[in-house]
DOVO-492282 format. One record per residue (C-alpha): residue number from 1; residue in one letter; chain; y negated, z negated, x negated. Coordinates in pm, 1 decimal. Each point is the difference from the previous one (the first is absolute). Example, Ala and Ser with C-alpha at 12.3 -4.5 7.8 and 13.67 -1.06 7.14 Angstrom:
<atoms>
+-----+---+---+----------+----------+----------+
!   k ! r ! c !    north !       up !     east !
+-----+---+---+----------+----------+----------+
!   1 ! a ! A !    450.0 !   -780.0 !  -1230.0 !
!   2 ! s ! A !   -344.0 !     66.0 !   -137.0 !
+-----+---+---+----------+----------+----------+
</atoms>
This chain:
<atoms>
+-----+---+---+----------+----------+----------+
!   k ! r ! c !    north !       up !     east !
+-----+---+---+----------+----------+----------+
!   1 ! m ! A !     -5.6 !    -28.8 !     -7.9 !
!   2 ! n ! A !   -343.0 !    134.1 !   -114.0 !
!   3 ! s ! A !   -217.6 !   -313.4 !    -98.9 !
!   4 ! s ! A !   -277.3 !    101.9 !    173.9 !
!   5 ! a ! A !    145.0 !    144.7 !    301.9 !
!   6 ! f ! A !   -154.2 !   -128.7 !    324.9 !
!   7 ! d ! A !     81.4 !   -272.2 !    228.0 !
!   8 ! p ! A !    -73.1 !    130.7 !    334.4 !
!   9 ! a ! A !      8.5 !   -374.0 !    182.1 !
!  10 ! a ! A !   -239.7 !   -116.6 !   -259.6 !
!  11 ! p ! A !   -332.4 !   -108.2 !    185.1 !
!  12 ! v ! A !   -318.5 !    243.4 !    -92.0 !
!  13 ! e ! A !   -260.4 !   -192.6 !   -158.2 !
!  14 ! f ! A !   -404.5 !     85.7 !    -31.5 !
!  15 ! r ! A !   -126.4 !    -42.3 !   -358.5 !
!  16 ! p ! A !   -338.9 !     93.3 !     18.5 !
!  17 ! q ! A !    -90.1 !    -59.6 !   -332.5 !
!  18 ! y ! A !    272.2 !    246.3 !   -131.1 !
!  19 ! g ! A !   -146.4 !    281.3 !    215.6 !
!  20 ! v ! A !   -349.9 !    -62.4 !   -170.6 !
!  21 ! l ! A !    166.9 !     24.2 !   -293.4 !
!  22 ! a ! A !    190.3 !    320.1 !      3.2 !
!  23 ! f ! A !   -410.2 !    151.2 !    155.3 !
!  24 ! l ! A !   -123.1 !   -145.5 !   -296.0 !
!  25 ! f ! A !    244.2 !    204.5 !   -251.3 !
!  26 ! p ! A !    321.9 !    166.4 !    126.2 !
!  27 ! g ! A !    336.5 !   -143.6 !    -38.0 !
!  28 ! l ! A !   -195.0 !   -343.8 !   -112.3 !
!  29 ! g ! A !     89.4 !   -158.5 !    329.6 !
!  30 ! h ! A !    399.9 !     57.1 !    -72.3 !
!  31 ! v ! A !    -74.5 !   -153.7 !   -403.3 !
!  32 ! a ! A !   -124.8 !   -299.3 !    159.1 !
!  33 ! q ! A !    291.3 !    -32.6 !    224.8 !
!  34 ! g ! A !    230.5 !     34.0 !   -311.3 !
!  35 ! q ! A !    133.5 !    329.3 !     60.5 !
!  36 ! f ! A !   -140.5 !     84.7 !   -366.2 !
!  37 ! k ! A !    128.0 !    316.5 !    -18.9 !
!  38 ! r ! A !    -21.6 !    142.9 !    370.9 !
!  39 ! g ! A !   -341.5 !    -87.4 !    -66.3 !
!  40 ! v ! A !    -41.0 !    196.2 !   -343.4 !
!  41 ! l ! A !    168.8 !    337.6 !    157.3 !
!  42 ! i ! A !   -248.9 !    -56.7 !    341.1 !
!  43 ! s ! A !   -303.4 !     -0.5 !   -260.2 !
!  44 ! i ! A !    132.3 !    310.6 !   -219.0 !
!  45 ! g ! A !    102.2 !    191.8 !    282.2 !
!  46 ! l ! A !   -348.7 !    -73.8 !    220.7 !
!  47 ! i ! A !   -267.9 !     40.7 !   -300.8 !
!  48 ! g ! A !    211.4 !    314.2 !   -122.2 !
!  49 ! l ! A !    -92.2 !    184.9 !    331.0 !
!  50 ! f ! A !   -323.2 !   -135.2 !     17.1 !
!  51 ! f ! A !   -101.4 !    105.8 !   -307.5 !
!  52 ! g ! A !    220.3 !    298.4 !    -15.9 !
!  53 ! g ! A !   -259.5 !     93.9 !    308.2 !
!  54 ! l ! A !   -288.7 !    -22.1 !   -234.1 !
!  55 ! l ! A !    127.7 !    138.9 !   -270.2 !
!  56 ! v ! A !     93.9 !    335.2 !    251.2 !
!  57 ! g ! A !   -312.1 !     16.2 !    194.4 !
!  58 ! g ! A !   -281.9 !   -214.2 !   -226.9 !
!  59 ! i ! A !   -202.8 !   -284.4 !    100.9 !
!  60 ! d ! A !   -106.5 !    167.4 !    307.8 !
!  61 ! v ! A !    291.0 !    -42.6 !    212.9 !
!  62 ! v ! A !   -110.4 !   -356.6 !     26.1 !
!  63 ! d ! A !   -305.2 !     38.4 !    248.3 !
!  64 ! k ! A !    -93.4 !   -265.2 !    263.6 !
!  65 ! r ! A !   -318.3 !    194.5 !     86.2 !
!  66 ! e ! A !    116.9 !    351.4 !     22.7 !
!  67 ! d ! A !    377.7 !    -54.8 !    135.9 !
!  68 ! r ! A !     21.9 !   -348.0 !    166.2 !
!  69 ! l ! A !    324.5 !     25.3 !    180.2 !
!  70 ! w ! A !    151.8 !     97.4 !   -292.3 !
!  71 ! f ! A !   -167.1 !   -309.0 !   -179.7 !
!  72 ! l ! A !    146.5 !   -207.0 !    296.0 !
!  73 ! a ! A !    362.5 !     62.0 !   -160.0 !
!  74 ! q ! A !   -101.5 !      9.9 !   -347.2 !
!  75 ! g ! A !   -183.0 !   -323.4 !     39.7 !
!  76 ! m ! A !    323.6 !   -168.9 !     84.0 !
!  77 ! f ! A !     66.2 !     23.6 !   -392.7 !
!  78 ! g ! A !   -239.2 !   -306.5 !    -61.1 !
!  79 ! p ! A !   -250.0 !    -67.4 !   -233.7 !
!  80 ! l ! A !     73.8 !    333.9 !   -178.6 !
!  81 ! a ! A !    -60.5 !    207.0 !    219.2 !
!  82 ! f ! A !   -347.2 !   -132.4 !     72.2 !
!  83 ! g ! A !    -41.3 !    -29.4 !   -366.1 !
!  84 ! v ! A !     66.2 !    392.8 !      0.1 !
!  85 ! d ! A !   -238.8 !     33.4 !    273.5 !
!  86 ! y ! A !   -292.2 !   -198.3 !   -183.7 !
!  87 ! v ! A !      6.9 !    201.5 !   -332.0 !
!  88 ! h ! A !     36.4 !    317.0 !    167.7 !
!  89 ! q ! A !   -330.4 !    -65.5 !    248.5 !
!  90 ! n ! A !   -197.6 !   -155.2 !   -240.5 !
!  91 ! h ! A !     56.2 !    172.9 !   -356.1 !
!  92 ! f ! A !    114.0 !    330.1 !    133.1 !
!  93 ! k ! A !   -217.5 !    102.0 !    324.2 !
!  94 ! v ! A !   -352.5 !    116.5 !    -13.5 !
!  95 ! l ! A !   -271.9 !   -147.4 !    203.8 !
!  96 ! d ! A !   -253.3 !    258.0 !    199.9 !
!  97 ! r ! A !   -335.9 !    -89.2 !     -2.0 !
!  98 ! g ! A !    -37.5 !    -33.6 !    357.6 !
!  99 ! d ! A !   -256.3 !    183.1 !    232.2 !
! 100 ! a ! A !   -353.9 !   -210.3 !      3.4 !
! 101 ! a ! A !   -116.6 !    215.2 !    306.4 !
! 102 ! q ! A !    274.1 !   -116.8 !    202.3 !
! 103 ! r ! A !     17.1 !   -322.0 !   -176.4 !
! 104 ! i ! A !    359.6 !     44.2 !   -115.9 !
! 105 ! g ! A !    119.8 !   -204.6 !   -233.7 !
! 106 ! p ! A !    237.6 !     75.1 !   -273.4 !
! 107 ! s ! A !    389.9 !    121.7 !     36.4 !
! 108 ! i ! A !    262.2 !     19.1 !   -172.5 !
! 109 ! r ! A !    197.8 !    281.2 !    -89.4 !
! 110 ! t ! A !    229.9 !    205.1 !   -214.5 !
! 111 ! a ! A !   -183.5 !    196.6 !   -261.4 !
! 112 ! v ! A !    -19.1 !    401.5 !     31.7 !
! 113 ! p ! A !     87.2 !    179.4 !   -303.5 !
! 114 ! g ! A !   -348.3 !     12.0 !   -246.2 !
! 115 ! e ! A !    -82.4 !   -306.4 !    111.0 !
! 116 ! v ! A !     -4.7 !   -314.1 !   -196.3 !
! 117 ! r ! A !   -113.5 !   -388.1 !     83.0 !
! 118 ! d ! A !   -242.8 !   -131.0 !   -135.3 !
! 119 ! p ! A !     94.6 !   -276.5 !   -277.6 !
! 120 ! a ! A !   -300.3 !   -219.5 !    145.6 !
! 121 ! a ! A !     16.4 !      6.9 !    374.0 !
! 122 ! g ! A !    282.1 !    171.9 !     93.3 !
! 123 ! f ! A !   -169.8 !    263.4 !    168.0 !
! 124 ! f ! A !    128.3 !    420.2 !    -50.1 !
! 125 ! q ! A !   -212.5 !    198.8 !   -227.6 !
! 126 ! v ! A !     84.8 !    365.4 !   -106.5 !
! 127 ! a ! A !    257.4 !     25.0 !   -272.4 !
! 128 ! p ! A !   -249.8 !     57.8 !   -309.5 !
! 129 ! p ! A !    189.2 !    295.0 !   -299.2 !
! 130 ! k ! A !    256.2 !    -34.1 !   -159.7 !
! 131 ! k ! A !   -162.4 !    -79.2 !   -330.3 !
! 132 ! a ! A !   -242.7 !   -244.4 !    175.3 !
! 133 ! a ! A !    213.9 !   -246.8 !    130.9 !
! 134 ! v ! A !     24.8 !   -231.6 !   -245.8 !
! 135 ! d ! A !   -252.0 !   -217.1 !     58.3 !
! 136 ! p ! A !   -245.7 !    -47.5 !   -362.4 !
! 137 ! a ! A !    -65.4 !   -383.5 !     76.5 !
! 138 ! t ! A !    351.8 !   -121.9 !    -24.6 !
! 139 ! g ! A !    202.7 !    330.4 !    -88.6 !
! 140 ! e ! A !    192.2 !    -89.2 !    294.5 !
! 141 ! v ! A !    189.2 !    286.0 !    213.1 !
! 142 ! e ! A !    -66.8 !     47.8 !    371.9 !
! 143 ! p ! A !    282.2 !    -17.9 !    179.6 !
! 144 ! p ! A !    118.7 !    356.6 !    200.7 !
! 145 ! p ! A !    -78.1 !    -63.5 !    410.7 !
! 146 ! n ! A !    320.7 !   -105.9 !    167.0 !
! 147 ! i ! A !    155.3 !    301.6 !    194.3 !
! 148 ! k ! A !    253.7 !    -61.6 !    264.0 !
! 149 ! s ! A !    362.8 !    144.6 !    -89.0 !
! 150 ! l ! A !     86.4 !    296.8 !    220.7 !
! 151 ! a ! A !    245.4 !     27.6 !    315.4 !
! 152 ! k ! A !    327.7 !   -130.1 !    -46.0 !
! 153 ! v ! A !    -53.8 !   -164.9 !   -299.2 !
! 154 ! n ! A !   -263.4 !   -231.8 !    145.3 !
! 155 ! e ! A !    261.7 !    -22.7 !    339.9 !
! 156 ! l ! A !    277.7 !    -84.4 !   -233.2 !
! 157 ! g ! A !   -174.1 !   -278.3 !   -193.6 !
! 158 ! t ! A !   -189.5 !   -150.9 !    276.3 !
! 159 ! l ! A !    389.8 !    -31.8 !    212.1 !
! 160 ! f ! A !    156.2 !   -141.7 !   -345.7 !
! 161 ! c ! A !   -288.7 !   -307.3 !      0.6 !
! 162 ! a ! A !      9.7 !      3.7 !    371.2 !
! 163 ! v ! A !    363.3 !    -62.8 !     35.6 !
! 164 ! a ! A !     -3.6 !   -238.3 !   -269.5 !
! 165 ! g ! A !   -216.5 !   -241.1 !    187.2 !
! 166 ! m ! A !    254.8 !     42.7 !    300.9 !
! 167 ! m ! A !    275.4 !    -72.2 !   -188.4 !
! 168 ! n ! A !   -168.1 !   -282.7 !   -141.7 !
! 169 ! l ! A !    -64.3 !   -115.3 !    371.3 !
! 170 ! i ! A !    377.5 !    -20.3 !     29.7 !
! 171 ! v ! A !     46.1 !   -196.9 !   -306.5 !
! 172 ! i ! A !   -340.4 !   -249.5 !    160.3 !
! 173 ! i ! A !    239.5 !    -46.8 !    323.2 !
! 174 ! d ! A !    340.5 !    -27.8 !   -211.7 !
! 175 ! a ! A !   -185.7 !   -220.1 !   -254.5 !
! 176 ! a ! A !   -153.9 !   -232.9 !    280.4 !
! 177 ! f ! A !    328.8 !     14.7 !    218.3 !
! 178 ! p ! A !    266.6 !   -126.5 !   -232.1 !
! 179 ! r ! A !    339.8 !    -63.1 !    116.9 !
! 180 ! a ! A !    234.6 !   -249.6 !   -148.0 !
! 181 ! r ! A !    281.4 !    111.5 !   -285.9 !
! 182 ! r ! A !    355.5 !    -56.5 !     24.2 !
! 183 ! r ! A !    127.3 !    -83.1 !   -324.0 !
! 184 ! a ! A !    369.6 !    205.3 !   -151.3 !
! 185 ! e ! A !    263.6 !   -208.2 !     93.5 !
! 186 ! g ! A !    213.9 !   -138.0 !   -302.2 !
! 187 ! a ! A !   -352.9 !    200.1 !   -243.1 !
+-----+---+---+----------+----------+----------+
</atoms>
């Protein structure tokens, strides 16, 4: 008999602390319960799936402003998804200057080709010629604009990250409702 077999007659308990740990980092709830191997395998699988999606589609696949419904699923991955979105929103997008006549403030959007972020304010500016891309005062090179990944590549990356978030929801539920495990007889 397998030592990790479920006992169907065992009571199911609600342990929210393990669910919170599983939300904070995939697999951490199972590690805290003493299921180290299971927690590590969950962590490796889900982190691989999430960062595989980022590798396939780029950082733009996690975007709560432009893809809210997808981000609902991706957000279940926990603080890592929110951190990736924060970096994307604040370091890879540009700010429109706004329209003073209509009293519209600046809005965040993806840069289009030929635009870069103004390092001081974050507003967009037309990219300087290639030779002038180096700031003479600091010697730093302005990074290229954020360009959305194309078609299927973006869709696949978004889907990978969303599936990782939904699978982590299952892991959270599994960690929050642990069952007693029976020991193998004679082991």
